[in-house]
VEXTOR-772155 format. One record per residue: residue number from 1; x, z, y of N, C-alpha, C in turn. Coordinates in steps of 0.1 Angstrom, whole numbers. Each point is the difference from the previous one (the first is absolute). Example, Ala and Ser with C-alpha at 12.3 -4.5 7.8 and 13.67 -1.06 7.14 Angstrom:
{n = 1 neast = 132 nup = 78 nnorth = -57 caeast = -9 caup = 0 canorth = 12 ceast = 9 cup = 0 cnorth = 12}
{n = 2 neast = -4 nup = -7 nnorth = 11 caeast = 9 caup = 0 canorth = 11 ceast = -8 cup = 8 cnorth = 11}
! end
This chain:
{n = 1 neast = 92 nup = 186 nnorth = 62 caeast = -1 caup = -15 canorth = 0 ceast = -16 cup = -4 cnorth = 2}
{n = 2 neast = -2 nup = -8 nnorth = 10 caeast = -14 caup = -5 canorth = 3 ceast = -2 cup = -12 cnorth = -8}
{n = 3 neast = -10 nup = -2 nnorth = -8 caeast = -2 caup = -13 canorth = -7 ceast = -13 cup = -7 cnorth = 4}
{n = 4 neast = 2 nup = -11 nnorth = 4 caeast = -12 caup = -10 canorth = 4 ceast = -3 cup = -10 cnorth = -10}
{n = 5 neast = -10 nup = 1 nnorth = -5 caeast = -7 caup = -9 canorth = -9 ceast = -5 cup = -13 cnorth = 8}
{n = 6 neast = 6 nup = -12 nnorth = -4 caeast = -5 caup = -11 canorth = 6 ceast = -7 cup = -10 cnorth = -10}
{n = 7 neast = -13 nup = -3 nnorth = 1 caeast = -6 caup = -10 canorth = -8 ceast = -9 cup = -8 cnorth = 6}
{n = 8 neast = -8 nup = -7 nnorth = -6 caeast = -9 caup = -12 canorth = 5 ceast = -5 cup = -9 cnorth = -10}
{n = 9 neast = -6 nup = -10 nnorth = 3 caeast = -6 caup = -8 canorth = -10 ceast = 11 cup = -13 cnorth = -2}
{n = 10 neast = -1 nup = -7 nnorth = -10 caeast = 6 caup = -12 canorth = -2 ceast = 0 cup = -8 cnorth = 12}
{n = 11 neast = 12 nup = -6 nnorth = 3 caeast = -1 caup = -9 canorth = 14 ceast = -6 cup = 8 cnorth = 12}
{n = 12 neast = 2 nup = 11 nnorth = 1 caeast = -9 caup = 7 canorth = 13 ceast = 13 cup = 2 cnorth = 9}
{n = 13 neast = 12 nup = -2 nnorth = -2 caeast = 10 caup = 1 canorth = 10 ceast = 9 cup = 13 cnorth = -2}
{n = 14 neast = 0 nup = 6 nnorth = -10 caeast = 6 caup = 13 canorth = -3 ceast = 16 cup = -3 cnorth = 1}
{n = 15 neast = 5 nup = -12 nnorth = -6 caeast = 14 caup = -1 canorth = 3 ceast = 5 cup = -3 cnorth = 13}
{n = 16 neast = -8 nup = -3 nnorth = 9 caeast = 1 caup = -2 canorth = 14 ceast = 4 cup = 13 cnorth = 6}
{n = 17 neast = -9 nup = 10 nnorth = -4 caeast = 1 caup = 13 canorth = 6 ceast = 12 cup = 8 cnorth = -8}
{n = 18 neast = 2 nup = -3 nnorth = -11 caeast = 11 caup = 5 canorth = -7 ceast = 14 cup = -3 cnorth = 8}
{n = 19 neast = -2 nup = -14 nnorth = 3 caeast = 14 caup = -5 canorth = 9 ceast = 1 cup = 8 cnorth = 13}
{n = 20 neast = -12 nup = 3 nnorth = 6 caeast = 1 caup = 8 canorth = 13 ceast = 7 cup = 15 cnorth = -3}
{n = 21 neast = -4 nup = 5 nnorth = -10 caeast = 6 caup = 14 canorth = -4 ceast = 16 cup = -3 cnorth = -1}
{n = 22 neast = 4 nup = -11 nnorth = -9 caeast = 14 caup = -3 canorth = -2 ceast = 7 cup = -1 cnorth = 14}
{n = 23 neast = -6 nup = -8 nnorth = 8 caeast = 6 caup = -2 canorth = 15 ceast = 2 cup = 13 cnorth = 7}
{n = 24 neast = -8 nup = 10 nnorth = -4 caeast = 2 caup = 12 canorth = 8 ceast = 11 cup = 10 cnorth = -7}
{n = 25 neast = 6 nup = -6 nnorth = -11 caeast = 11 caup = 8 canorth = -8 ceast = -5 cup = 8 cnorth = -8}
{n = 26 neast = -14 nup = 0 nnorth = -4 caeast = -7 caup = 10 canorth = -8 ceast = 3 cup = -7 cnorth = -14}
{n = 27 neast = 3 nup = 8 nnorth = -12 caeast = 1 caup = -3 canorth = -14 ceast = -12 cup = -5 cnorth = -5}
{n = 28 neast = -2 nup = -12 nnorth = -5 caeast = -12 caup = -3 canorth = -8 ceast = 2 cup = -2 cnorth = -15}
{n = 29 neast = -6 nup = 6 nnorth = -8 caeast = 0 caup = 0 canorth = -15 ceast = -11 cup = -11 cnorth = -2}
{n = 30 neast = 2 nup = -12 nnorth = -5 caeast = -10 caup = -11 canorth = -2 ceast = -2 cup = 1 cnorth = -14}
{n = 31 neast = -12 nup = 3 nnorth = -5 caeast = -4 caup = 0 canorth = -15 ceast = 0 cup = -13 cnorth = -6}
{n = 32 neast = -2 nup = -11 nnorth = 7 caeast = 0 caup = -14 canorth = -6 ceast = 15 cup = -4 cnorth = -2}
{n = 33 neast = 7 nup = 3 nnorth = 9 caeast = 17 caup = -3 canorth = -1 ceast = 5 cup = 10 cnorth = -12}
{n = 34 neast = -5 nup = 11 nnorth = -2 caeast = 5 caup = 9 canorth = -10 ceast = -4 cup = -6 cnorth = -14}
{n = 35 neast = -13 nup = -3 nnorth = 0 caeast = -6 caup = -7 canorth = -13 ceast = 8 cup = -13 cnorth = -5}
{n = 36 neast = 2 nup = -9 nnorth = 11 caeast = 7 caup = -12 canorth = -4 ceast = 15 cup = 2 cnorth = -3}
{n = 37 neast = 6 nup = 11 nnorth = 6 caeast = 13 caup = 3 canorth = -4 ceast = 0 cup = 5 cnorth = -16}
{n = 38 neast = -9 nup = 11 nnorth = -1 caeast = -1 caup = 5 canorth = -13 ceast = -2 cup = -12 cnorth = -12}
{n = 39 neast = -7 nup = -11 nnorth = 4 caeast = -2 caup = -10 canorth = -10 ceast = 11 cup = -7 cnorth = -4}
{n = 40 neast = 11 nup = 0 nnorth = 9 caeast = 14 caup = -6 canorth = -1 ceast = 9 cup = 11 cnorth = -8}
{n = 41 neast = -3 nup = 13 nnorth = 4 caeast = 12 caup = 10 canorth = -5 ceast = -4 cup = 8 cnorth = -12}
{n = 42 neast = -16 nup = 2 nnorth = -1 caeast = -3 caup = 9 canorth = -9 ceast = -5 cup = -7 cnorth = -13}
{n = 43 neast = 7 nup = 0 nnorth = -12 caeast = -4 caup = -8 canorth = -12 ceast = -12 cup = 6 cnorth = -6}
{n = 44 neast = -2 nup = 11 nnorth = 0 caeast = -11 caup = 8 canorth = -5 ceast = -14 cup = -4 cnorth = 7}
{n = 45 neast = 0 nup = -2 nnorth = 12 caeast = -12 caup = -3 canorth = 7 ceast = -3 cup = -16 cnorth = -1}
{n = 46 neast = 11 nup = -7 nnorth = 1 caeast = 1 caup = -15 canorth = -3 ceast = -6 cup = -2 cnorth = -15}
{n = 47 neast = 5 nup = 6 nnorth = -10 caeast = -6 caup = -3 canorth = -13 ceast = -14 cup = 5 cnorth = -4}
{n = 48 neast = -3 nup = 11 nnorth = 8 caeast = -14 caup = 6 canorth = -1 ceast = -10 cup = -11 cnorth = 6}
{n = 49 neast = 3 nup = -5 nnorth = 11 caeast = -7 caup = -10 canorth = 6 ceast = -2 cup = -14 cnorth = -7}
{n = 50 neast = 12 nup = -4 nnorth = -6 caeast = 0 caup = -14 canorth = -8 ceast = -7 cup = 4 cnorth = -14}
{n = 51 neast = 2 nup = 10 nnorth = -5 caeast = -8 caup = 3 canorth = -12 ceast = -16 cup = 1 cnorth = 2}
{n = 52 neast = -4 nup = 8 nnorth = 9 caeast = -14 caup = 4 canorth = 4 ceast = -7 cup = -14 cnorth = 2}
{n = 53 neast = 6 nup = -9 nnorth = 7 caeast = -6 caup = -10 canorth = 5 ceast = 3 cup = -15 cnorth = -9}
{n = 54 neast = 7 nup = 4 nnorth = -10 caeast = 4 caup = -13 canorth = -10 ceast = 7 cup = -9 cnorth = 5}
{n = 55 neast = 9 nup = 2 nnorth = 10 caeast = 8 caup = -9 canorth = 7 ceast = 13 cup = -4 cnorth = -7}
{n = 56 neast = 4 nup = -13 nnorth = 0 caeast = 15 caup = -3 canorth = -5 ceast = 9 cup = 8 cnorth = 9}
{n = 57 neast = -1 nup = -2 nnorth = 14 caeast = 9 caup = 6 canorth = 8 ceast = -8 cup = 3 cnorth = 14}
{n = 58 neast = 5 nup = 9 nnorth = 7 caeast = -8 caup = 4 canorth = 11 ceast = 1 cup = -10 cnorth = 12}
{n = 59 neast = -12 nup = -7 nnorth = 4 caeast = -1 caup = -8 canorth = 10 ceast = -12 cup = 6 cnorth = 9}
{n = 60 neast = 5 nup = 4 nnorth = 13 caeast = -11 caup = 7 canorth = 8 ceast = -11 cup = -9 cnorth = 4}
{n = 61 neast = 2 nup = -11 nnorth = 2 caeast = -12 caup = -9 canorth = 4 ceast = -9 cup = -1 cnorth = -12}
{n = 62 neast = 5 nup = -1 nnorth = -13 caeast = -9 caup = -1 canorth = -13 ceast = -7 cup = 15 cnorth = 1}
{n = 63 neast = 7 nup = 9 nnorth = 2 caeast = -5 caup = 15 canorth = -1 ceast = -10 cup = 3 cnorth = 10}
{n = 64 neast = 0 nup = -5 nnorth = 12 caeast = -8 caup = 1 canorth = 10 ceast = -13 cup = -8 cnorth = -2}
{n = 65 neast = 0 nup = -12 nnorth = -6 caeast = -12 caup = -8 canorth = -6 ceast = -7 cup = 9 cnorth = -11}
{n = 66 neast = 8 nup = 4 nnorth = -8 caeast = -6 caup = 10 canorth = -11 ceast = -8 cup = 11 cnorth = 5}
{n = 67 neast = 6 nup = 8 nnorth = 8 caeast = -5 caup = 13 canorth = 4 ceast = -11 cup = -1 cnorth = 10}
{n = 68 neast = 0 nup = -11 nnorth = 10 caeast = -10 caup = 0 canorth = 8 ceast = -11 cup = -9 cnorth = -4}
{n = 69 neast = -1 nup = -3 nnorth = -12 caeast = -11 caup = -6 canorth = -5 ceast = -7 cup = 10 cnorth = -11}
{n = 70 neast = 4 nup = 12 nnorth = -1 caeast = -5 caup = 8 canorth = -10 ceast = 3 cup = 16 cnorth = 6}
{n = 71 neast = -11 nup = 6 nnorth = 3 caeast = 3 caup = 14 canorth = 6 ceast = 6 cup = 10 cnorth = -8}
{n = 72 neast = -3 nup = 0 nnorth = -14 caeast = 5 caup = 7 canorth = -11 ceast = 16 cup = -3 cnorth = -2}
{n = 73 neast = 2 nup = -11 nnorth = 4 caeast = 17 caup = -3 canorth = -4 ceast = 7 cup = 4 cnorth = 14}
{n = 74 neast = -5 nup = -1 nnorth = 11 caeast = 5 caup = 5 canorth = 13 ceast = 1 cup = 15 cnorth = -1}
{n = 75 neast = -10 nup = 6 nnorth = -6 caeast = 2 caup = 16 canorth = -1 ceast = 10 cup = 4 cnorth = -10}
{n = 76 neast = 2 nup = -9 nnorth = -10 caeast = 11 caup = 3 canorth = -11 ceast = 13 cup = -1 cnorth = 6}
{n = 77 neast = 1 nup = -11 nnorth = 8 caeast = 12 caup = -1 canorth = 6 ceast = 4 cup = 10 cnorth = 11}
{n = 78 neast = -9 nup = 5 nnorth = 7 caeast = 2 caup = 11 canorth = 9 ceast = 2 cup = 13 cnorth = -9}
{n = 79 neast = -6 nup = 2 nnorth = -9 caeast = 4 caup = 11 canorth = -8 ceast = 13 cup = -1 cnorth = -6}
{n = 80 neast = 5 nup = -12 nnorth = -3 caeast = 14 caup = 1 canorth = -5 ceast = 11 cup = 3 cnorth = 12}
{n = 81 neast = -2 nup = -8 nnorth = 9 caeast = 9 caup = -1 canorth = 12 ceast = 2 cup = 13 cnorth = 8}
{n = 82 neast = -11 nup = 6 nnorth = 4 caeast = -1 caup = 12 canorth = 8 ceast = 9 cup = 11 cnorth = -2}
{n = 83 neast = 0 nup = 3 nnorth = -13 caeast = 10 caup = 12 canorth = -2 ceast = 14 cup = -2 cnorth = 1}
{n = 84 neast = 5 nup = -13 nnorth = -3 caeast = 14 caup = -4 canorth = 3 ceast = 2 cup = 1 cnorth = 16}
{n = 85 neast = -9 nup = -7 nnorth = 8 caeast = 0 caup = 1 canorth = 15 ceast = 1 cup = 13 cnorth = 4}
{n = 86 neast = -10 nup = 8 nnorth = -5 caeast = 1 caup = 14 canorth = 6 ceast = 12 cup = 7 cnorth = -2}
{n = 87 neast = 6 nup = -1 nnorth = -12 caeast = 14 caup = 5 canorth = -3 ceast = 10 cup = -3 cnorth = 10}
{n = 88 neast = 1 nup = -13 nnorth = 5 caeast = 10 caup = -3 canorth = 9 ceast = -4 cup = 5 cnorth = 14}
{n = 89 neast = -13 nup = 1 nnorth = 3 caeast = -4 caup = 7 canorth = 12 ceast = 5 cup = 14 cnorth = 1}
{n = 90 neast = -2 nup = 8 nnorth = -12 caeast = 4 caup = 13 canorth = 1 ceast = 14 cup = 3 cnorth = 0}
{n = 91 neast = 8 nup = -9 nnorth = -4 caeast = 15 caup = 0 canorth = -1 ceast = 4 cup = -3 cnorth = 15}
{n = 92 neast = -5 nup = -12 nnorth = 6 caeast = 4 caup = -2 canorth = 13 ceast = -5 cup = 12 cnorth = 11}
{n = 93 neast = -11 nup = 4 nnorth = -2 caeast = -5 caup = 10 canorth = 9 ceast = 9 cup = 13 cnorth = 0}
{n = 94 neast = 4 nup = 3 nnorth = -12 caeast = 9 caup = 12 canorth = -1 ceast = 12 cup = -3 cnorth = 7}
{n = 95 neast = 8 nup = -11 nnorth = -1 caeast = 10 caup = -5 canorth = 7 ceast = -1 cup = 1 cnorth = 16}
{n = 96 neast = -11 nup = -7 nnorth = 3 caeast = -2 caup = -2 canorth = 16 ceast = -5 cup = 13 cnorth = 6}
{n = 97 neast = -4 nup = 11 nnorth = -6 caeast = -5 caup = 12 canorth = 6 ceast = 12 cup = 8 cnorth = 5}
{n = 98 neast = 12 nup = -5 nnorth = -5 caeast = 12 caup = 7 canorth = 6 ceast = 4 cup = -7 cnorth = 14}
{n = 99 neast = -4 nup = -12 nnorth = 3 caeast = 5 caup = -8 canorth = 11 ceast = -11 cup = -3 cnorth = 10}
{n = 100 neast = -13 nup = -2 nnorth = -5 caeast = -11 caup = -6 canorth = 9 ceast = -11 cup = 9 cnorth = 4}
{n = 101 neast = -4 nup = 0 nnorth = 12 caeast = -10 caup = 7 canorth = 6 ceast = -15 cup = -7 cnorth = -4}
{n = 102 neast = 1 nup = -13 nnorth = -1 caeast = -11 caup = -8 canorth = -1 ceast = 2 cup = -11 cnorth = -10}
{n = 103 neast = -9 nup = -2 nnorth = -10 caeast = 3 caup = -11 canorth = -9 ceast = -15 cup = -7 cnorth = -2}
{n = 104 neast = -1 nup = -14 nnorth = -2 caeast = -12 caup = -5 canorth = -2 ceast = 0 cup = -5 cnorth = -15}
{n = 105 neast = -12 nup = 3 nnorth = -6 caeast = -2 caup = -6 canorth = -14 ceast = -10 cup = -13 cnorth = 1}
{n = 106 neast = 6 nup = -10 nnorth = -2 caeast = -8 caup = -12 canorth = 2 ceast = -6 cup = -4 cnorth = -14}
{n = 107 neast = -12 nup = 2 nnorth = -1 caeast = -8 caup = 1 canorth = -14 ceast = -13 cup = -7 cnorth = 1}
{n = 108 neast = 0 nup = -13 nnorth = -4 caeast = -13 caup = -8 canorth = 0 ceast = -11 cup = 8 cnorth = -6}
{n = 109 neast = 3 nup = 4 nnorth = -13 caeast = -11 caup = 7 canorth = -8 ceast = 2 cup = 16 cnorth = 0}
{n = 110 neast = 3 nup = 4 nnorth = 14 caeast = 3 caup = 14 canorth = 0 ceast = -13 cup = 8 cnorth = -5}
{n = 111 neast = -13 nup = -3 nnorth = 4 caeast = -11 caup = 6 canorth = -7 ceast = -3 cup = -1 cnorth = -14}
{n = 112 neast = 2 nup = -13 nnorth = -4 caeast = -2 caup = -4 canorth = -14 ceast = 9 cup = 8 cnorth = -8}
{n = 113 neast = 14 nup = 2 nnorth = 4 caeast = 9 caup = 8 canorth = -7 ceast = 1 cup = 14 cnorth = 2}
{n = 114 neast = -10 nup = 5 nnorth = 7 caeast = -5 caup = 15 canorth = 3 ceast = 15 cup = 5 cnorth = 7}
{n = 115 neast = 4 nup = -6 nnorth = 9 caeast = 12 caup = 5 canorth = 5 ceast = -1 cup = 7 cnorth = 15}
{n = 116 neast = -13 nup = 5 nnorth = 2 caeast = -1 caup = 5 canorth = 13 ceast = 7 cup = 15 cnorth = 1}
{n = 117 neast = 1 nup = 7 nnorth = -12 caeast = 8 caup = 12 canorth = 2 ceast = 16 cup = -2 cnorth = 4}
{n = 118 neast = 3 nup = -12 nnorth = -1 caeast = 14 caup = -3 canorth = 4 ceast = 3 cup = 0 cnorth = 16}
{n = 119 neast = -11 nup = -1 nnorth = 7 caeast = -1 caup = -5 canorth = 13 ceast = -4 cup = 12 cnorth = 10}
{n = 120 neast = 4 nup = 1 nnorth = 11 caeast = -4 caup = 10 canorth = 10 ceast = -10 cup = -6 cnorth = 9}
{n = 121 neast = 0 nup = -12 nnorth = 1 caeast = -9 caup = -7 canorth = 9 ceast = 1 cup = -14 cnorth = -5}
{n = 122 neast = -15 nup = -7 nnorth = 1 caeast = 0 caup = -14 canorth = -7 ceast = -4 cup = -11 cnorth = 11}
{n = 123 neast = 6 nup = -11 nnorth = 0 caeast = -4 caup = -10 canorth = 10 ceast = -4 cup = -10 cnorth = -9}
{n = 124 neast = -13 nup = -7 nnorth = 3 caeast = -4 caup = -12 canorth = -6 ceast = 0 cup = -12 cnorth = 8}
{n = 125 neast = 5 nup = -11 nnorth = -3 caeast = 0 caup = -12 canorth = 7 ceast = -13 cup = -9 cnorth = -4}
{n = 126 neast = -7 nup = -4 nnorth = 11 caeast = -14 caup = -7 canorth = -2 ceast = 1 cup = -14 cnorth = 4}
{n = 127 neast = -7 nup = -8 nnorth = -7 caeast = -1 caup = -13 canorth = 7 ceast = -14 cup = -5 cnorth = -4}
{n = 128 neast = -8 nup = -8 nnorth = 7 caeast = -13 caup = -6 canorth = -3 ceast = 2 cup = -8 cnorth = -13}
{n = 129 neast = -9 nup = 0 nnorth = -10 caeast = 2 caup = -6 canorth = -14 ceast = 1 cup = -15 cnorth = 3}
{n = 130 neast = -5 nup = -6 nnorth = 7 caeast = 2 caup = -16 canorth = 3 ceast = 14 cup = -1 cnorth = 4}
{n = 131 neast = 5 nup = 9 nnorth = 8 caeast = 16 caup = -1 canorth = 3 ceast = 8 cup = 2 cnorth = -12}
{n = 132 neast = -3 nup = 11 nnorth = -10 caeast = 8 caup = 2 canorth = -11 ceast = -1 cup = -14 cnorth = -8}
{n = 133 neast = -12 nup = -5 nnorth = -3 caeast = 0 caup = -13 canorth = -8 ceast = 9 cup = -11 cnorth = 4}
{n = 134 neast = -3 nup = -1 nnorth = 14 caeast = 10 caup = -12 canorth = 6 ceast = 14 cup = 3 cnorth = -1}
{n = 135 neast = 5 nup = 12 nnorth = 2 caeast = 14 caup = 3 canorth = -1 ceast = 4 cup = -1 cnorth = -16}
{n = 136 neast = -9 nup = 5 nnorth = -8 caeast = 3 caup = -1 canorth = -15 ceast = 2 cup = -14 cnorth = -5}
{n = 137 neast = -10 nup = -9 nnorth = 4 caeast = 1 caup = -13 canorth = -4 ceast = 13 cup = -7 cnorth = 5}
{n = 138 neast = 4 nup = 1 nnorth = 12 caeast = 11 caup = -5 canorth = 6 ceast = 13 cup = 6 cnorth = -6}
{n = 139 neast = 0 nup = 14 nnorth = -2 caeast = 11 caup = 6 canorth = -5 ceast = 3 cup = -4 cnorth = -16}
{n = 140 neast = -9 nup = 0 nnorth = -7 caeast = 0 caup = -2 canorth = -15 ceast = -4 cup = -13 cnorth = -5}
{n = 141 neast = -4 nup = -10 nnorth = 10 caeast = -5 caup = -13 canorth = -4 ceast = -10 cup = 1 cnorth = -11}
{n = 142 neast = -11 nup = 9 nnorth = 2 caeast = -12 caup = 2 canorth = -10 ceast = -12 cup = -5 cnorth = 6}
{n = 143 neast = -10 nup = -2 nnorth = -9 caeast = -14 caup = -4 canorth = 5 ceast = -7 cup = 12 cnorth = 5}
{n = 144 neast = -10 nup = -3 nnorth = 9 caeast = -7 caup = 8 canorth = 6 ceast = -8 cup = 11 cnorth = -10}
{n = 145 neast = -1 nup = -5 nnorth = -11 caeast = -7 caup = 11 canorth = -12 ceast = 12 cup = 7 cnorth = -4}
{n = 146 neast = 10 nup = -5 nnorth = -3 caeast = 11 caup = 8 canorth = -3 ceast = 3 cup = 12 cnorth = 8}
{n = 147 neast = 0 nup = -4 nnorth = 14 caeast = 2 caup = 11 canorth = 10 ceast = -9 cup = 10 cnorth = 0}
{n = 148 neast = -13 nup = -2 nnorth = 0 caeast = -11 caup = 9 canorth = -1 ceast = 2 cup = 10 cnorth = -13}
{n = 149 neast = 4 nup = -7 nnorth = -11 caeast = 2 caup = 7 canorth = -13 ceast = 11 cup = 10 cnorth = 2}
{n = 150 neast = 11 nup = -3 nnorth = 7 caeast = 11 caup = 10 canorth = 2 ceast = -4 cup = 10 cnorth = 10}
{n = 151 neast = -7 nup = -2 nnorth = 9 caeast = -6 caup = 11 canorth = 11 ceast = -9 cup = 8 cnorth = -8}
{n = 152 neast = -9 nup = -4 nnorth = -8 caeast = -9 caup = 7 canorth = -7 ceast = 6 cup = 10 cnorth = -11}
{n = 153 neast = 11 nup = -5 nnorth = -3 caeast = 9 caup = 8 canorth = -11 ceast = 5 cup = 14 cnorth = 6}
{n = 154 neast = -2 nup = 2 nnorth = 12 caeast = 4 caup = 13 canorth = 6 ceast = -11 cup = 6 cnorth = 4}
{n = 155 neast = 1 nup = 13 nnorth = 4 caeast = -8 caup = 9 canorth = 6 ceast = -5 cup = -6 cnorth = 14}
{n = 156 neast = -13 nup = -2 nnorth = 3 caeast = -4 caup = -5 canorth = 13 ceast = 8 cup = 5 cnorth = 10}
{n = 157 neast = 3 nup = -8 nnorth = 10 caeast = 10 caup = 3 canorth = 11 ceast = -7 cup = 11 cnorth = 8}
{n = 158 neast = -13 nup = -2 nnorth = 3 caeast = -8 caup = 11 canorth = 8 ceast = 2 cup = 12 cnorth = -6}
{n = 159 neast = -2 nup = 1 nnorth = -13 caeast = 1 caup = 14 canorth = -7 ceast = 15 cup = 5 cnorth = 1}
{n = 160 neast = 11 nup = -10 nnorth = 2 caeast = 13 caup = 6 canorth = 0 ceast = 1 cup = 5 cnorth = 14}
{n = 161 neast = -5 nup = -6 nnorth = 11 caeast = 0 caup = 6 canorth = 14 ceast = -9 cup = 12 cnorth = 0}
{n = 162 neast = -11 nup = 3 nnorth = -7 caeast = -7 caup = 13 canorth = 2 ceast = 9 cup = 10 cnorth = -5}
{n = 163 neast = 10 nup = -3 nnorth = -11 caeast = 8 caup = 10 canorth = -6 ceast = 13 cup = 3 cnorth = 8}
{n = 164 neast = 1 nup = -8 nnorth = 10 caeast = 14 caup = 1 canorth = 7 ceast = -2 cup = 9 cnorth = 13}
{n = 165 neast = 11 nup = 5 nnorth = 5 caeast = 2 caup = 7 canorth = 14 ceast = -1 cup = -8 cnorth = 10}
{n = 166 neast = 8 nup = -13 nnorth = 0 caeast = 0 caup = -8 canorth = 10 ceast = -3 cup = -16 cnorth = -6}
{n = 167 neast = -6 nup = -8 nnorth = 11 caeast = -2 caup = -13 canorth = -4 ceast = 6 cup = -10 cnorth = 10}
{n = 168 neast = 8 nup = -9 nnorth = -4 caeast = 5 caup = -11 canorth = 8 ceast = -7 cup = -13 cnorth = -4}
{n = 169 neast = -7 nup = -6 nnorth = 11 caeast = -9 caup = -12 canorth = -2 ceast = 9 cup = -11 cnorth = 3}
{n = 170 neast = 4 nup = -7 nnorth = -11 caeast = 10 caup = -12 canorth = 1 ceast = -10 cup = -14 cnorth = 0}
{n = 171 neast = -12 nup = 1 nnorth = 7 caeast = -7 caup = -11 canorth = 0 ceast = 3 cup = -10 cnorth = 11}
{n = 172 neast = 9 nup = 7 nnorth = 9 caeast = 3 caup = -8 canorth = 12 ceast = 15 cup = -5 cnorth = 2}
{n = 173 neast = 4 nup = 0 nnorth = 11 caeast = 16 caup = -5 canorth = 0 ceast = 10 cup = 10 cnorth = -1}
{n = 174 neast = 11 nup = -4 nnorth = -3 caeast = 12 caup = 11 canorth = -3 ceast = 2 cup = 11 cnorth = 11}
{n = 175 neast = -3 nup = -4 nnorth = 13 caeast = 2 caup = 9 canorth = 12 ceast = -10 cup = 11 cnorth = -3}
{n = 176 neast = -12 nup = -4 nnorth = -4 caeast = -11 caup = 10 canorth = -1 ceast = 4 cup = 10 cnorth = -10}
{n = 177 neast = 3 nup = -5 nnorth = -11 caeast = 4 caup = 6 canorth = -11 ceast = 11 cup = 11 cnorth = 1}
{n = 178 neast = 10 nup = -6 nnorth = 9 caeast = 13 caup = 9 canorth = 2 ceast = -4 cup = 11 cnorth = 9}
{n = 179 neast = -9 nup = -2 nnorth = 9 caeast = -3 caup = 11 canorth = 12 ceast = -9 cup = 11 cnorth = -9}
{n = 180 neast = -8 nup = -5 nnorth = -9 caeast = -7 caup = 11 canorth = -8 ceast = 10 cup = 8 cnorth = -9}
{n = 181 neast = 10 nup = -7 nnorth = -5 caeast = 10 caup = 6 canorth = -7 ceast = 9 cup = 11 cnorth = 7}
{n = 182 neast = 4 nup = -4 nnorth = 14 caeast = 7 caup = 8 canorth = 7 ceast = -7 cup = 11 cnorth = 5}
{n = 183 neast = -13 nup = -1 nnorth = 4 caeast = -9 caup = 12 canorth = 2 ceast = -1 cup = 11 cnorth = -11}
{n = 184 neast = -2 nup = -5 nnorth = -13 caeast = -1 caup = 7 canorth = -12 ceast = 12 cup = 8 cnorth = -2}
{n = 185 neast = 11 nup = -8 nnorth = 1 caeast = 15 caup = 7 canorth = -4 ceast = 1 cup = 9 cnorth = 9}
{n = 186 neast = -2 nup = -1 nnorth = 14 caeast = 3 caup = 11 canorth = 9 ceast = -8 cup = 12 cnorth = -3}
{n = 187 neast = -12 nup = -3 nnorth = -4 caeast = -11 caup = 13 canorth = -4 ceast = 7 cup = 8 cnorth = -10}
{n = 188 neast = 5 nup = -7 nnorth = -12 caeast = 5 caup = 5 canorth = -10 ceast = 13 cup = 9 cnorth = 3}
{n = 189 neast = 8 nup = -8 nnorth = 7 caeast = 14 caup = 8 canorth = 3 ceast = -4 cup = 13 cnorth = 9}
{n = 190 neast = -9 nup = -1 nnorth = 10 caeast = -3 caup = 11 canorth = 7 ceast = -6 cup = 11 cnorth = -9}
{n = 191 neast = -8 nup = -2 nnorth = -10 caeast = -5 caup = 10 canorth = -10 ceast = 11 cup = 6 cnorth = -7}
{n = 192 neast = 9 nup = -9 nnorth = -3 caeast = 10 caup = 6 canorth = -9 ceast = 10 cup = 10 cnorth = 8}
{n = 193 neast = 5 nup = -6 nnorth = 11 caeast = 8 caup = 7 canorth = 9 ceast = -5 cup = 14 cnorth = 6}
{n = 194 neast = -14 nup = -2 nnorth = 3 caeast = -6 caup = 13 canorth = 5 ceast = 0 cup = 11 cnorth = -9}
{n = 195 neast = -4 nup = -4 nnorth = -15 caeast = -2 caup = 10 canorth = -9 ceast = 13 cup = 7 cnorth = -5}
! end
């Protein structure tokens, strides 16, 4: 089974590209969805986060405000959450290896979580920073300053691009992004089926 790592910066358009893969009938394992599902189903993770951040109950909005205003707290959250998410990835990948030739691992913090060994190839979705800021402000109803803080909490997008095998520039329209996606996917499929 060939594993494509899909990453990008916050509000760079990774979910759009993830949707393109799903449209092609390719299974996508989405780290964010897995994490949010675990918060509802895994009491150990839930309690560990509540205790660490001294919350009465888990409010994702409140948690975001806490971790994005303090780098150490963001690191602490990631150190708590990543092992739980990785365990689900491991279980899912074992199951999927029996039926799928190609799987996408949609992981915003792929490099931060050191998940490169999980991937046979990595695609990074890029967008100009001013576009990221604009999208973040619209999507999350936050200030310019807050948007910049969230972008800066991740490894710089240019650095993620340098570490990736393919880059999809999502600074333009959807058609442009889709044509880059189609070209990259056919290259990947070619390399899998030739070998």
